[in-house]
C-alpha positions as a Markdown table, in Angstrom:
| # | Residue | x | y | z |
|---|---|---|---|---|
| 1 | Met | 17.2 | -10.7 | 64.5 |
| 2 | Thr | 19.2 | -10.3 | 61.2 |
| 3 | Leu | 21.3 | -13.3 | 60.3 |
| 4 | Arg | 24.9 | -12.5 | 59.2 |
| 5 | Gln | 26.7 | -14.0 | 56.2 |
| 6 | Ala | 29.2 | -16.6 | 57.3 |
| 7 | Val | 32.0 | -16.7 | 54.7 |
| 8 | Ile | 35.1 | -18.8 | 53.9 |
| 9 | Val | 38.2 | -16.7 | 54.2 |
| 10 | Gly | 40.8 | -19.4 | 53.3 |
| 11 | Gly | 42.0 | -22.8 | 54.2 |
| 12 | Asn | 45.1 | -24.8 | 54.9 |
| 13 | Arg | 45.9 | -28.5 | 55.0 |
| 14 | Thr | 48.8 | -30.8 | 55.2 |
| 15 | Pro | 49.5 | -32.8 | 52.1 |
| 16 | Phe | 47.7 | -36.2 | 52.5 |
| 17 | Val | 49.8 | -39.3 | 52.6 |
| 18 | Lys | 49.0 | -43.1 | 52.7 |
| 19 | Ala | 49.0 | -44.7 | 56.1 |
| 20 | Gly | 52.3 | -46.0 | 57.2 |
| 21 | Gly | 54.2 | -43.5 | 55.1 |
| 22 | Ala | 55.9 | -40.2 | 56.0 |
| 23 | Tyr | 53.4 | -39.4 | 58.8 |
| 24 | Ala | 53.7 | -42.8 | 60.5 |
| 25 | Gln | 55.1 | -41.3 | 63.7 |
| 26 | Ala | 52.8 | -38.2 | 63.7 |
| 27 | Ser | 49.7 | -38.3 | 65.9 |
| 28 | Ser | 46.4 | -36.8 | 65.0 |
| 29 | Gln | 47.2 | -33.9 | 67.4 |
| 30 | Asp | 50.5 | -33.3 | 65.6 |
| 31 | Leu | 48.7 | -33.2 | 62.2 |
| 32 | Leu | 45.9 | -30.9 | 63.3 |
| 33 | Thr | 48.4 | -28.5 | 65.0 |
| 34 | Ala | 50.5 | -28.4 | 61.8 |
| 35 | Ala | 47.4 | -27.5 | 59.7 |
| 36 | Leu | 46.4 | -24.8 | 62.2 |
| 37 | Asp | 49.8 | -23.3 | 62.3 |
| 38 | Gly | 50.0 | -23.2 | 58.6 |
| 39 | Leu | 46.7 | -21.3 | 58.6 |
| 40 | Val | 47.9 | -19.0 | 61.4 |
| 41 | Ala | 51.0 | -18.1 | 59.4 |
| 42 | Arg | 49.1 | -17.5 | 56.2 |
| 43 | Phe | 46.7 | -15.0 | 57.8 |
| 44 | Gly | 48.9 | -13.5 | 60.5 |
| 45 | Leu | 46.9 | -14.9 | 63.4 |
| 46 | Ala | 49.9 | -15.6 | 65.7 |
| 47 | Gly | 48.9 | -14.8 | 69.3 |
| 48 | Glu | 45.3 | -13.9 | 68.3 |
| 49 | Gln | 42.4 | -15.2 | 70.3 |
| 50 | Leu | 39.7 | -16.6 | 68.0 |
| 51 | Asp | 36.1 | -17.1 | 69.0 |
| 52 | Glu | 36.3 | -20.9 | 68.5 |
| 53 | Val | 38.1 | -23.7 | 66.7 |
| 54 | Val | 35.9 | -26.7 | 66.0 |
| 55 | Ala | 37.3 | -30.0 | 64.5 |
| 56 | Gly | 37.3 | -33.7 | 65.1 |
| 57 | Ala | 38.7 | -37.1 | 64.2 |
| 58 | Val | 37.1 | -40.5 | 63.5 |
| 59 | Leu | 40.0 | -42.6 | 64.8 |
| 60 | Lys | 40.6 | -41.4 | 68.3 |
| 61 | His | 42.7 | -42.6 | 71.3 |
| 62 | Thr | 41.2 | -42.1 | 74.7 |
| 63 | Arg | 44.0 | -39.6 | 75.3 |
| 64 | Asp | 42.4 | -37.5 | 72.5 |
| 65 | Phe | 39.2 | -36.8 | 74.4 |
| 66 | Asn | 40.0 | -33.0 | 74.0 |
| 67 | Leu | 41.9 | -33.3 | 70.7 |
| 68 | Thr | 41.0 | -29.9 | 69.2 |
| 69 | Arg | 41.7 | -28.0 | 72.3 |
| 70 | Glu | 45.1 | -29.6 | 72.7 |
| 71 | Ala | 45.9 | -28.8 | 69.1 |
| 72 | Val | 45.0 | -25.2 | 69.8 |
| 73 | Leu | 47.2 | -25.1 | 72.9 |
| 74 | Gly | 50.1 | -26.5 | 70.8 |
| 75 | Ser | 49.6 | -24.0 | 68.0 |
| 76 | Ala | 50.6 | -20.3 | 67.7 |
| 77 | Leu | 47.0 | -19.1 | 68.5 |
| 78 | Asp | 46.3 | -17.4 | 71.8 |
| 79 | Pro | 45.7 | -20.2 | 74.4 |
| 80 | Arg | 42.5 | -18.5 | 75.4 |
| 81 | Thr | 41.0 | -19.6 | 72.1 |
| 82 | Pro | 38.2 | -22.1 | 73.0 |
| 83 | Ala | 37.9 | -25.3 | 71.0 |
| 84 | Cys | 35.3 | -28.1 | 70.5 |
| 85 | Asp | 35.5 | -31.7 | 69.2 |
| 86 | Leu | 32.8 | -32.7 | 66.8 |
| 87 | Gln | 32.5 | -36.1 | 65.0 |
| 88 | Gln | 30.2 | -37.3 | 62.3 |
| 89 | Ala | 32.4 | -39.9 | 60.6 |
| 90 | Cys | 33.5 | -38.8 | 57.2 |
| 91 | Gly | 31.2 | -35.9 | 57.3 |
| 92 | Thr | 33.0 | -34.4 | 60.3 |
| 93 | Gly | 35.0 | -31.7 | 58.5 |
| 94 | Leu | 31.9 | -30.4 | 56.6 |
| 95 | Glu | 29.7 | -30.6 | 59.7 |
| 96 | Ala | 32.3 | -28.6 | 61.6 |
| 97 | Val | 32.0 | -25.9 | 58.9 |
| 98 | Val | 28.2 | -25.9 | 59.2 |
| 99 | Tyr | 28.4 | -25.7 | 63.0 |
| 100 | Leu | 30.7 | -22.7 | 62.9 |
| 101 | Ala | 28.8 | -21.0 | 60.1 |
| 102 | Asn | 25.6 | -21.2 | 62.2 |
| 103 | Lys | 27.4 | -19.6 | 65.2 |
| 104 | Ile | 28.7 | -16.8 | 63.0 |
| 105 | Ser | 25.3 | -16.2 | 61.4 |
| 106 | Leu | 23.7 | -15.9 | 64.8 |
| 107 | Gly | 26.4 | -13.5 | 66.1 |
| 108 | Gln | 27.8 | -16.0 | 68.6 |
| 109 | Ala | 31.2 | -15.9 | 66.8 |
| 110 | Asp | 33.0 | -13.4 | 64.6 |
| 111 | Val | 36.1 | -15.4 | 63.5 |
| 112 | Gly | 36.8 | -19.1 | 63.9 |
| 113 | Val | 38.3 | -22.2 | 62.4 |
| 114 | Ala | 36.6 | -25.5 | 61.3 |
| 115 | Gly | 38.2 | -28.7 | 60.1 |
| 116 | Gly | 39.2 | -32.2 | 60.9 |
| 117 | Val | 42.1 | -34.7 | 61.0 |
| 118 | Asp | 42.7 | -38.4 | 60.9 |
| 119 | Ser | 45.7 | -40.7 | 61.1 |
| 120 | Ala | 45.2 | -44.2 | 60.0 |
| 121 | Ser | 48.8 | -44.8 | 61.0 |
| 122 | Asp | 48.0 | -43.8 | 64.6 |
| 123 | Ala | 44.8 | -45.8 | 64.9 |
| 124 | Pro | 44.1 | -47.0 | 68.4 |
| 125 | Ile | 44.6 | -50.7 | 69.2 |
| 126 | Val | 41.7 | -52.2 | 71.1 |
| 127 | Val | 41.9 | -55.2 | 73.5 |
| 128 | Gly | 39.4 | -58.0 | 73.8 |
| 129 | Glu | 36.5 | -57.6 | 76.1 |
| 130 | Arg | 37.7 | -60.1 | 78.8 |
| 131 | Leu | 41.1 | -58.3 | 79.0 |
| 132 | Arg | 39.4 | -54.9 | 79.1 |
| 133 | Arg | 37.3 | -56.0 | 82.1 |
| 134 | Ala | 40.3 | -57.5 | 83.8 |
| 135 | Leu | 42.3 | -54.3 | 83.3 |
| 136 | Leu | 39.4 | -52.2 | 84.8 |
| 137 | Ala | 39.1 | -54.5 | 87.7 |
| 138 | Ala | 42.9 | -54.3 | 88.3 |
| 139 | Ser | 42.8 | -50.5 | 88.2 |
| 140 | Arg | 40.2 | -50.5 | 90.9 |
| 141 | Ala | 42.0 | -53.0 | 93.2 |
| 142 | Arg | 43.7 | -51.6 | 96.2 |
| 143 | Lys | 46.0 | -54.5 | 97.1 |
| 144 | Pro | 48.6 | -56.2 | 94.9 |
| 145 | Leu | 47.0 | -59.7 | 95.4 |
| 146 | Asp | 43.6 | -58.3 | 94.3 |
| 147 | Arg | 45.3 | -56.9 | 91.1 |
| 148 | Leu | 46.7 | -60.3 | 90.3 |
| 149 | Ala | 43.4 | -61.9 | 91.0 |
| 150 | Ala | 41.8 | -59.7 | 88.3 |
| 151 | Phe | 43.9 | -61.4 | 85.7 |
| 152 | Ala | 43.5 | -65.0 | 87.0 |
| 153 | Ser | 40.7 | -66.0 | 84.7 |
| 154 | Leu | 42.4 | -64.8 | 81.5 |
| 155 | Arg | 43.7 | -67.2 | 78.8 |
| 156 | Pro | 46.5 | -66.6 | 76.3 |
| 157 | Ala | 43.9 | -65.9 | 73.6 |
| 158 | Asp | 42.4 | -63.1 | 75.6 |
| 159 | Leu | 45.7 | -61.1 | 75.3 |
| 160 | Ala | 45.5 | -60.8 | 71.6 |
| 161 | Pro | 44.6 | -57.2 | 70.4 |
| 162 | Val | 41.6 | -56.6 | 68.2 |
| 163 | Pro | 42.9 | -55.4 | 64.8 |
| 164 | Pro | 41.8 | -51.9 | 63.8 |
| 165 | Gly | 39.1 | -51.8 | 61.1 |
| 166 | Val | 36.3 | -49.6 | 59.8 |
| 167 | Val | 33.4 | -51.9 | 60.1 |
| 168 | Glu | 29.7 | -51.1 | 60.5 |
| 169 | Pro | 28.7 | -52.4 | 63.9 |
| 170 | Arg | 25.2 | -53.4 | 62.9 |
| 171 | Thr | 26.1 | -55.2 | 59.7 |
| 172 | Gly | 29.6 | -56.4 | 60.3 |
| 173 | Leu | 30.6 | -55.2 | 56.8 |
| 174 | Ser | 33.4 | -52.8 | 56.0 |
| 175 | Met | 32.7 | -49.7 | 53.9 |
| 176 | Gly | 34.1 | -51.5 | 50.8 |
| 177 | Glu | 32.0 | -54.6 | 51.3 |
| 178 | Ser | 28.9 | -52.5 | 51.7 |
| 179 | Gln | 29.7 | -50.5 | 48.6 |
| 180 | Ala | 30.3 | -53.7 | 46.7 |
| 181 | Leu | 26.7 | -54.6 | 47.3 |
| 182 | Thr | 25.6 | -51.2 | 46.2 |
| 183 | Thr | 27.9 | -51.4 | 43.1 |
| 184 | Ala | 26.3 | -54.6 | 42.0 |
| 185 | Lys | 22.7 | -53.4 | 42.8 |
| 186 | Trp | 23.2 | -50.3 | 40.6 |
| 187 | Gly | 25.1 | -52.1 | 37.9 |
| 188 | Ile | 28.1 | -49.8 | 38.1 |
| 189 | Ala | 30.6 | -51.0 | 35.5 |
| 190 | Arg | 34.3 | -51.5 | 36.2 |
| 191 | Glu | 35.4 | -49.3 | 33.3 |
| 192 | Ala | 33.3 | -46.4 | 34.5 |
| 193 | Gln | 34.9 | -46.7 | 37.9 |
| 194 | Asp | 38.4 | -46.7 | 36.5 |
| 195 | Glu | 37.6 | -43.8 | 34.2 |
| 196 | Leu | 36.5 | -41.7 | 37.2 |
| 197 | Ala | 39.6 | -42.7 | 39.2 |
| 198 | Ala | 41.9 | -41.8 | 36.4 |
| 199 | Ala | 40.2 | -38.5 | 35.9 |
| 200 | Ser | 40.6 | -37.7 | 39.6 |
| 201 | His | 44.3 | -38.3 | 39.5 |
| 202 | His | 44.7 | -36.3 | 36.3 |
| 203 | Asn | 42.6 | -33.4 | 37.5 |
| 204 | Leu | 44.4 | -33.2 | 40.9 |
| 205 | Ala | 47.8 | -33.3 | 39.2 |
| 206 | Arg | 46.8 | -30.5 | 36.8 |
| 207 | Ala | 45.6 | -28.4 | 39.8 |
| 208 | Trp | 48.9 | -29.0 | 41.6 |
| 209 | Asn | 50.9 | -28.1 | 38.5 |
| 210 | Glu | 48.9 | -24.9 | 37.9 |
| 211 | Gly | 49.6 | -23.7 | 41.5 |
| 212 | Phe | 46.0 | -24.1 | 42.6 |
| 213 | Phe | 47.1 | -25.4 | 46.0 |
| 214 | Asp | 49.9 | -22.9 | 46.7 |
| 215 | Asp | 47.7 | -21.0 | 49.2 |
| 216 | Leu | 45.8 | -24.1 | 50.5 |
| 217 | Val | 48.5 | -26.5 | 51.5 |
| 218 | Thr | 51.5 | -26.3 | 53.8 |
| 219 | Pro | 54.3 | -28.9 | 53.5 |
| 220 | Tyr | 54.7 | -31.1 | 56.5 |
| 221 | Leu | 57.5 | -33.5 | 57.5 |
| 222 | Gly | 59.2 | -33.1 | 54.2 |
| 223 | Val | 56.0 | -33.8 | 52.1 |
| 224 | Ala | 54.9 | -31.1 | 49.7 |
| 225 | Arg | 52.3 | -32.9 | 47.6 |
| 226 | Asp | 49.6 | -35.5 | 48.2 |
| 227 | Gly | 51.3 | -38.9 | 48.4 |
| 228 | Ala | 48.5 | -41.0 | 46.8 |
| 229 | Leu | 48.6 | -38.9 | 43.7 |
| 230 | Arg | 49.5 | -40.8 | 40.5 |
| 231 | Pro | 49.7 | -38.3 | 37.6 |
| 232 | Asp | 50.7 | -41.0 | 35.1 |
| 233 | Thr | 48.0 | -43.5 | 35.9 |
| 234 | Ser | 45.5 | -44.5 | 33.1 |
| 235 | Val | 42.4 | -46.5 | 32.6 |
| 236 | Glu | 44.5 | -49.2 | 31.0 |
| 237 | Ala | 46.8 | -49.4 | 34.1 |
| 238 | Leu | 43.9 | -49.4 | 36.5 |
| 239 | Ala | 42.2 | -52.1 | 34.5 |
| 240 | Lys | 45.0 | -54.5 | 35.4 |
| 241 | Leu | 44.4 | -54.4 | 39.2 |
| 242 | Lys | 42.6 | -57.2 | 40.9 |
| 243 | Pro | 39.3 | -56.7 | 42.8 |
| 244 | Val | 39.6 | -56.1 | 46.5 |
| 245 | Phe | 35.8 | -55.9 | 47.3 |
| 246 | Gly | 32.9 | -58.0 | 45.9 |
| 247 | Gly | 34.8 | -61.2 | 45.4 |
| 248 | Pro | 36.8 | -62.4 | 42.4 |
| 249 | Gln | 34.2 | -61.1 | 40.0 |
| 250 | Gly | 34.0 | -57.8 | 41.8 |
| 251 | Ser | 34.8 | -54.5 | 40.1 |
| 252 | Met | 36.2 | -52.5 | 43.0 |
| 253 | Thr | 40.0 | -52.4 | 43.2 |
| 254 | Ala | 42.7 | -50.5 | 45.2 |
| 255 | Gly | 42.8 | -48.2 | 42.2 |
| 256 | Asn | 39.2 | -47.1 | 42.3 |
| 257 | Ser | 38.9 | -47.1 | 46.1 |
| 258 | Thr | 40.4 | -44.6 | 48.5 |
| 259 | Ala | 43.4 | -45.7 | 50.5 |
| 260 | Leu | 43.8 | -45.4 | 54.3 |
| 261 | Thr | 45.3 | -41.9 | 54.7 |
| 262 | Asp | 46.8 | -39.5 | 57.2 |
| 263 | Gly | 46.2 | -35.7 | 57.1 |
| 264 | Ala | 44.5 | -32.6 | 58.5 |
| 265 | Ala | 42.6 | -29.7 | 56.9 |
| 266 | Val | 41.2 | -26.5 | 58.4 |
| 267 | Val | 39.1 | -23.6 | 57.1 |
| 268 | Leu | 39.2 | -20.0 | 58.3 |
| 269 | Met | 35.7 | -18.5 | 58.6 |
| 270 | Ala | 34.3 | -15.2 | 59.6 |
| 271 | Ala | 31.3 | -12.9 | 59.4 |
| 272 | Ala | 31.5 | -11.2 | 56.0 |
| 273 | Ser | 31.6 | -7.7 | 57.6 |
| 274 | Val | 34.5 | -8.7 | 59.9 |
| 275 | Ala | 36.5 | -10.3 | 57.0 |
| 276 | Arg | 36.1 | -7.2 | 54.9 |
| 277 | Ala | 37.1 | -4.9 | 57.8 |
| 278 | Arg | 40.3 | -6.9 | 58.2 |
| 279 | Asn | 41.0 | -6.9 | 54.4 |
| 280 | Trp | 40.7 | -10.6 | 54.3 |
| 281 | Pro | 39.6 | -12.5 | 51.1 |
| 282 | Val | 35.9 | -13.3 | 51.0 |
| 283 | Leu | 35.9 | -16.4 | 48.9 |
| 284 | Ala | 32.4 | -17.7 | 49.4 |
| 285 | Arg | 29.5 | -17.7 | 51.8 |
| 286 | Val | 27.9 | -20.8 | 53.3 |
| 287 | Val | 24.4 | -20.7 | 51.9 |
| 288 | Asp | 22.8 | -23.7 | 53.5 |
| 289 | Ala | 23.4 | -27.4 | 54.5 |
| 290 | Gln | 21.5 | -30.6 | 55.1 |
| 291 | Val | 22.2 | -33.8 | 56.9 |
| 292 | Ala | 20.4 | -37.1 | 56.1 |
| 293 | Ala | 20.5 | -40.8 | 56.9 |
| 294 | Val | 19.3 | -44.0 | 55.3 |
| 295 | Ser | 18.0 | -47.3 | 56.6 |
| 296 | His | 20.9 | -49.4 | 55.6 |
| 297 | Val | 20.9 | -52.1 | 58.3 |
| 298 | Thr | 18.3 | -54.4 | 56.6 |
| 299 | Gly | 19.6 | -53.6 | 53.2 |
| 300 | Glu | 16.5 | -51.5 | 52.4 |
| 301 | Glu | 18.8 | -48.6 | 51.4 |
| 302 | Asp | 22.4 | -48.3 | 50.5 |
| 303 | Leu | 25.0 | -47.4 | 53.3 |
| 304 | Leu | 26.8 | -44.7 | 51.3 |
| 305 | Leu | 23.9 | -43.2 | 49.4 |
| 306 | Ala | 22.4 | -40.9 | 52.0 |
| 307 | Gly | 23.4 | -38.1 | 49.6 |
| 308 | Arg | 20.3 | -39.0 | 47.5 |
| 309 | Arg | 18.2 | -37.8 | 50.5 |
| 310 | Ala | 20.3 | -34.8 | 51.6 |
| 311 | Ile | 20.8 | -33.3 | 48.1 |
| 312 | Pro | 17.1 | -33.1 | 47.0 |
| 313 | Ala | 16.1 | -31.7 | 50.4 |
| 314 | Leu | 18.7 | -29.0 | 50.2 |
| 315 | Leu | 17.9 | -28.1 | 46.6 |
| 316 | Glu | 14.1 | -27.9 | 47.3 |
| 317 | Arg | 14.6 | -25.6 | 50.3 |
| 318 | Asn | 16.7 | -23.2 | 48.3 |
| 319 | Gly | 14.7 | -23.4 | 45.0 |
| 320 | Leu | 17.7 | -24.7 | 43.1 |
| 321 | Ser | 18.4 | -27.5 | 40.6 |
| 322 | Leu | 21.6 | -29.4 | 39.8 |
| 323 | Asp | 21.8 | -27.2 | 36.7 |
| 324 | Asp | 22.2 | -24.1 | 38.8 |
| 325 | Phe | 25.7 | -25.1 | 40.1 |
| 326 | Asp | 29.0 | -24.3 | 38.5 |
| 327 | Tyr | 30.8 | -27.0 | 40.5 |
| 328 | Ile | 29.7 | -30.2 | 42.1 |
| 329 | Glu | 31.8 | -32.0 | 44.7 |
| 330 | Ile | 30.8 | -35.5 | 45.5 |
| 331 | His | 33.2 | -37.2 | 47.9 |
| 332 | Glu | 35.0 | -40.1 | 46.2 |
| 333 | Ala | 34.9 | -42.7 | 49.0 |
| 334 | Phe | 34.9 | -45.1 | 46.1 |
| 335 | Ala | 34.5 | -44.4 | 42.4 |
| 336 | Ala | 31.4 | -46.6 | 42.5 |
| 337 | Thr | 29.9 | -44.4 | 45.3 |
| 338 | Val | 30.0 | -41.3 | 43.2 |
| 339 | Leu | 28.6 | -43.1 | 40.2 |
| 340 | Ala | 25.8 | -44.8 | 42.2 |
| 341 | Thr | 24.9 | -41.4 | 43.8 |
| 342 | Ile | 24.7 | -39.8 | 40.3 |
| 343 | Ala | 22.6 | -42.7 | 39.1 |
| 344 | Ala | 20.3 | -42.5 | 42.2 |
| 345 | Leu | 19.7 | -38.8 | 41.8 |
| 346 | Glu | 18.8 | -39.3 | 38.1 |
| 347 | Ala | 16.5 | -42.3 | 39.0 |
| 348 | Asp | 14.8 | -40.2 | 41.7 |
| 349 | Gly | 14.1 | -37.4 | 39.2 |
| 350 | Val | 16.4 | -34.9 | 41.0 |
| 351 | Gly | 18.4 | -34.2 | 37.8 |
| 352 | Val | 21.5 | -35.1 | 35.9 |
| 353 | Val | 25.0 | -34.3 | 37.1 |
| 354 | Asp | 27.0 | -32.5 | 34.5 |
| 355 | Arg | 30.2 | -34.5 | 34.6 |
| 356 | Ser | 32.2 | -31.4 | 33.4 |
| 357 | Lys | 31.3 | -29.8 | 36.7 |
| 358 | Leu | 32.2 | -32.8 | 38.8 |
| 359 | Asn | 35.3 | -32.8 | 41.1 |
| 360 | Val | 37.1 | -30.7 | 38.5 |
| 361 | Asn | 40.3 | -30.5 | 40.5 |
| 362 | Gly | 40.3 | -34.1 | 41.6 |
| 363 | Ser | 39.0 | -35.5 | 44.9 |
| 364 | Ser | 39.6 | -38.3 | 47.4 |
| 365 | Leu | 40.6 | -41.1 | 45.0 |
| 366 | Ala | 43.7 | -39.0 | 44.1 |
| 367 | Ala | 44.2 | -36.8 | 47.2 |
| 368 | Gly | 43.5 | -39.5 | 49.8 |
| 369 | His | 40.8 | -39.6 | 52.5 |
| 370 | Pro | 41.8 | -38.9 | 56.1 |
| 371 | Phe | 38.2 | -39.4 | 57.2 |
| 372 | Ala | 37.5 | -36.2 | 59.2 |
| 373 | Ala | 39.8 | -34.0 | 57.1 |
| 374 | Thr | 38.0 | -34.5 | 53.8 |
| 375 | Gly | 35.3 | -31.9 | 54.4 |
| 376 | Gly | 37.9 | -29.2 | 55.2 |
| 377 | Arg | 39.8 | -30.0 | 52.0 |
| 378 | Ile | 36.7 | -29.9 | 49.8 |
| 379 | Val | 35.3 | -26.7 | 51.4 |
| 380 | Ala | 38.6 | -24.7 | 51.1 |
| 381 | Ser | 39.2 | -25.9 | 47.5 |
| 382 | Leu | 35.6 | -25.3 | 46.4 |
| 383 | Ala | 35.5 | -21.8 | 47.9 |
| 384 | Ser | 38.7 | -20.9 | 46.1 |
| 385 | Met | 37.3 | -22.2 | 42.8 |
| 386 | Leu | 34.1 | -20.2 | 43.2 |
| 387 | Ala | 36.0 | -17.0 | 44.0 |
| 388 | Arg | 38.1 | -17.4 | 40.9 |
| 389 | Arg | 34.9 | -17.9 | 38.8 |
| 390 | Gly | 33.2 | -14.8 | 40.2 |
| 391 | Pro | 30.3 | -13.5 | 42.3 |
| 392 | Gly | 27.2 | -15.6 | 42.2 |
| 393 | Ser | 28.8 | -18.8 | 41.1 |
| 394 | Lys | 27.6 | -21.7 | 43.2 |
| 395 | Gly | 29.0 | -25.0 | 44.4 |
| 396 | Leu | 27.4 | -28.1 | 45.8 |
| 397 | Ile | 29.1 | -30.5 | 48.2 |
| 398 | Ser | 27.9 | -34.0 | 49.2 |
| 399 | Ile | 29.9 | -36.3 | 51.6 |
| 400 | Cys | 28.8 | -39.7 | 52.5 |
| 401 | Ala | 29.5 | -41.0 | 56.0 |
| 402 | Ala | 29.5 | -44.2 | 58.1 |
| 403 | Gly | 26.3 | -45.2 | 59.7 |
| 404 | Gly | 24.3 | -44.5 | 56.5 |
| 405 | Gln | 24.6 | -40.8 | 56.8 |
| 406 | Ala | 25.5 | -37.8 | 54.5 |
| 407 | Val | 26.2 | -34.1 | 54.8 |
| 408 | Ala | 25.5 | -31.8 | 51.9 |
| 409 | Ala | 26.1 | -28.0 | 51.6 |
| 410 | Ile | 25.9 | -25.1 | 49.2 |
| 411 | Leu | 28.6 | -22.4 | 48.8 |
| 412 | Glu | 28.3 | -19.3 | 46.8 |
| 413 | Ala | 30.9 | -16.7 | 45.7 |
| 414 | Val | 30.3 | -13.2 | 46.9 |
């Protein structure tokens, strides 16, 4: 069996905004549908039946058990387009691209869409365990008195909701708290973090001003640009912010950490032969991908540094080095995460990341990070960058994820 080339045709996303902002009343389904419809309009797919749409979200209500399918049904696509929900924390969007690329390569799909969405504004509110059990018992009761009896043992404190949070279940630490330990362990300086954050904002602002996102973003609810973007920020301004992780002497601030964000991003993919037959752009092919995980629970390894495992495995299998890439995209969960990943790759003998190739059009610190949407944003942007550079140019992506995981991938312009 001959494997086919799975290629990136184009992408679309909503502008990303901080939680509680312009998208506060929009659900994840609303956002994903908007991203899909923008893609449909851009490529004339209205009424068309695609082979599959695969996407996911990290923050999901129980009502969203079939989120992607419902977004498809609400979009302009033919309702006979099947859909699949996939979730791997912050790696969701990239893993969705890998999932669809593999299907296309095997001939199981010709044309499809991959992506992700998250709304921190629409995070589900969880009730305490005692109240949850009482509600389940009441739902099973057949008589009114039995329903009342189910709540008899509850106390006022049991009625309080559990505040939403992104905490590792096995360590009890938030992402920021875990990264603060890594930051100290690797000796990542505050100034270096602020420099990376300022560069992210400046690069993203330049890309917006140059029209780079004109065919990658569709305005939504009156928002036309990423809401977290601060074009006028500086290292001096960032240096004035107080630490939010790592205690009073910590170096991680709101300025060099990603904010809770709302948004959705999707990528149109096809077999290369199909894309060319339809006169679609063929931006880049998906060369290969690798997932990895680390042992973070005991502190033996760092929660957000699984990229140091995924990247070398991917490079070795493809006979490549870091020097072979024209662009390198390392997800900016925190500025310190990027810097620690770079330091770990160097310490492990993998190679040195050329900073002039790193996140050249900005990344999550400036754009924002709606968890499952980040992979779609990066893939679509990188594919566009590679196509502009020319055939044979290569890009490397690494996205860290909760649970001590990471997804890495290689794209190449064709």
